[in-house]
N, C-alpha and C positions, 0 to 999 in steps of 0.2 A: 460558493460556499456560503456565502451570506445567505441562502435560504435553507442551509441546512443549519447553520446559528438559529434559524429564528424557528426551527423544529419543521419547516415545510419540505417534507423529504417527498413528498411524491414530486412534485415540480422541482426539486432537485436533483432526483433520478433522471427524471426526463430531458432534464438540460445537461446530464452528463453522460447520457445516452448519445445524444446530438452530437456531442464535441469527439465523442468515441467513433463516431461515424465517420465524423469531418475528418479526425486525424488518421482512422484506419486507410480512409480512401488515398491520403496523402501517401498512404506506402511505408516500407522500414524506416526511411530517412526520416521519419515522425514517431516510431516507438517508443521514446522519451518520453513524449508530450501526452502519447498512450497508457504511459506507464502514471506518470502524474495524474490523469484522470480517473482511471482503476484505484488509483490508491485512496483519492477523495470519495470515489462510489462505495469502495468498501466500508470508508469511515462513516457514512449515511449508514449502509447496512447493520454495522455495529452497534449504532445508536437508536438503529427501530428493534436491538437486539436479536438480530438476523446473524449470530456469530461464526455459522458457518458459512455460511453464503459470503461474510466477511473476508473469511480466513483463504475461501478460495479465491478469489479476486486478487488480495491481495500478495497470494503464491503467484498469480497471473505478474501482477505489477511489479513486486520483486525480482520475478524472473526476467523482464524485459528492461528493469535497470541495472541489473548486473549485467546486462549482455550491452547495455548499450553508454552507460557511466560507470558501470566500475562499482565493485564491492567498498571502494571509499568514498563515493561522494556520499554527500549529507542525504541526500533524496533515499538513495539504497538504503543507507543505514535507518535511516528515519520508515520506512515500508518496511523494514525487517525486524525493526523495534515493535512496533505496532503490531506486525505478524507473530512473534513471540508471547507478547501480548494476549493477543486474542487464543490465540492456543494454551496460554495457562488457563482465562476463561474455561475454555471448552474441555478441560481439564485432561489435555494431551502433554504431560508435564517432558515427556522425553524430547518431543517435537521442541517445545520453547526452548527444553535447555540445549540443543544443539542450535538453535539458530542464536539464542543468548552467548554460547560457546564461542561461537563462530566471530561474533561482532566483538566481544567483549577488548581481546587485543587491539583490533584496529581503533576502538572507540576511547583505549588509555592511551594508544600512542597518539593520532589525532588531537585527542581534545583531552590534553592531561589536568586540565584543573576543573 
């Protein structure tokens, strides 16, 4: 993440790729870790302006978060919010609205303030 903040995207992607390989090798019990790495990698793609790739990787991350941690987990909600924003930037308003529509009641209940 520090490399991403310094805009050293190539090195960040390399390290995220290594982390993905490591966690994937450990099997399904580490899918939540895979989801975190994919969410971070997607944000690098977004910072590079590669929005379609960002959305695709976020979709993978979100699916893993939903399955491993559930829809009410903060990581799941974060990934979904980022994904919704990315779809808005891509002009895919219907997909963004569907994501935000699912999240809003959950977020209002969990985080009323």
